[in-house]
N, C-alpha and C positions, 0 to 999 in steps of 0.2 A: 384444367392451364391452372399455374399460378406458382408460390413459390413456398417453402418452409422456412423456418430460423430455427437455430435450437440454441442453446447456450450449453458449450462444453466445459461452461468453468460456473458452475450453480451458487458458490458460494465465492464470495473473494472475499478474505480475510485485510483490513484497511486500519491507519488511524486517519483520524480527519484530520484534513485539509491535504492529504497526501493521494497523487494519481496512481493506478493502480492499471494493470490490462487484465480484459476478461475476454474471452475469446467465445463465438460462433461460426455456427457453420451455417453456410445460406443454400440450398437445395432449388435449383432448377429447373422445376418440372416442367417447363414451356417450351415448347419448336421452338423459341426464337431468343436470341442473346440480349439479358439486361445488364444495368448498371441499378443496382441496392444504394441507396444511403442509410447509414446504420445509426443510431441515435442512441443515448440513455435518456430515457424517463424514468420520474419518480426520486430524482433526489434534486429539491429543492435548494440554489444554489442565492439566495434573499441577503444578506448582510449584503454592505459595502469592499469588507476585507475580505470576500473569498478570492480563491483562485480562480478564473474566469475557466471556462468549460471549453476542451477541444472542438473543432468546427465537425460536423456528421462528418463520417467516414465513407465515402463512395468507393466502392467496389464491382466491376464487370464480370459477370459470368455468366460462362459460352450455355448455350442452352443442352438440357438432359445432363447438365454435372451440375458439382460442388465445389463452393470454395471454403476454405477458412479462413477469418480474418484477426485479427487483435485489434481492438475496441478501447480505447483510454477512459477510464473512467475516473473521475475527479471529484471525491471526495469531499462535500463540504465540508466546512470546519464548526460549523455548529452541531453536526451531530453526536448525538451520545453513545455512550457504552452501550452494546444489545447486538439485535439482527433488526435489517432497515429492508425493507422491501421496494425494490426496484424492478425496472424492466429495459432490453435491448428492443430498439422499433425499428424494421426495415421498411421502406421505402421502396418502387421498385419505377422504372424508368414507364413504363409501360402503362398505358390511359384506363387498363381494366381490371390490374391487380390491385388489392386490398393492403393494408397496411399488416404488418405481423408482427407480433409481439412476442417473446420468451422471459419468464421472470428469471431472476435473478437477485441471492440475498450480499448486503456488503456486511459484514460481521465484523464488529469494530468490540476488540478486546478489555475487561478491564483491567488493571495494572495497578490499582491502588493498594490492593495487599503484596503486592509486590516487595520484597524487602532487599534493600542496596545497603552493603555495612563495606565501608573501606577499611582496612589494614595496614600501615594505620592509619588511625582516623584523621591526625594532621601529619601533613606530608610535608618537608621540608629538606632542602638541598639549593647549594651552587646552581646548577643549569640542570643538573637531569637527577628524575628519581625513581623508584618502580613501585608498584603500590599492588594489593593484589583486593578486589572487589566483591563481596561474598554472596552472591544473587538467591532469594528464595523465594519459590511459588509458594506462597500462601494463599493463592482463589482456589475456587474450588474446580474448576477449567483451567489444559495448557494455556500456556500463555508464551507469545515468540517477541522475545526482546531487544531491540537495536541500544546498543550500548554507544554514546558519546558524552563529550565532555567539551568544557570551554570558559575563559577563565582569562581577562585584559592579561594580554604578551606573555601567555602559557598556552599550548597547543599540550593533548590531553589525546593517548589513543588508547583500545581495549583491546588486547586480543584472546578470547573470540569476541571478535564485535556488535557481532548478533547470533541466538542462541536459541533453540524451543525446550520449555519450560513443563513439566506435568507436573500437576497438582503435589505441592507437598517437595518437591525436586529443589536441590539444590545442587550450585556452579562456582566456580570460584574461577573469574576470570582476570586476567592479569593486565592492569594498567601504567602506563608513561606519560610522566610529565616530564615537560621539557620547554623551559625560559630560556628568555634572554640571559645572554653572557657579562657577568658582573668581575670585573677587576678587582674590585674593593668592595669590602661593606658588608654588609649582613648578609646571610642566607635566608634565600627567599623561601 
């Protein structure tokens, strides 16, 4: 009698401070229904400016069946680049069941050697402007990039706004800049 917990996403790619989803499957091998409480262990949220961890997930599982559940994983802002071990922990509402752990890895990629070059380097216009952003991955591993930009009184958007780059790969994204309407005066 008892239950089993399996991580269906053994590696989760994330950025520090991001909330991502990990998927687990709970097998209720017992002859009675149970409610399982699933939480994330091993990721320390110590700093005051950390994102709060969500409450544990409660999942009912009928006897002799299995259920797949999505668990929110909040990645601490203090985690650095690399692979970080953590685990999903499940406890049962049945008093004789022991807690179950299943490990997973949080992978934080380095983007220190990803090169971003805007073409042209200075963008000037009255209200709207277009430019190209040359993105080159000089890292030894593949990286996933999400592009965004901000400036006072200016909206910046990219197409595509997210991309996966293999080592040495180069992609050109189109950027659009939109500022406030100027009736007179210099270009922005």
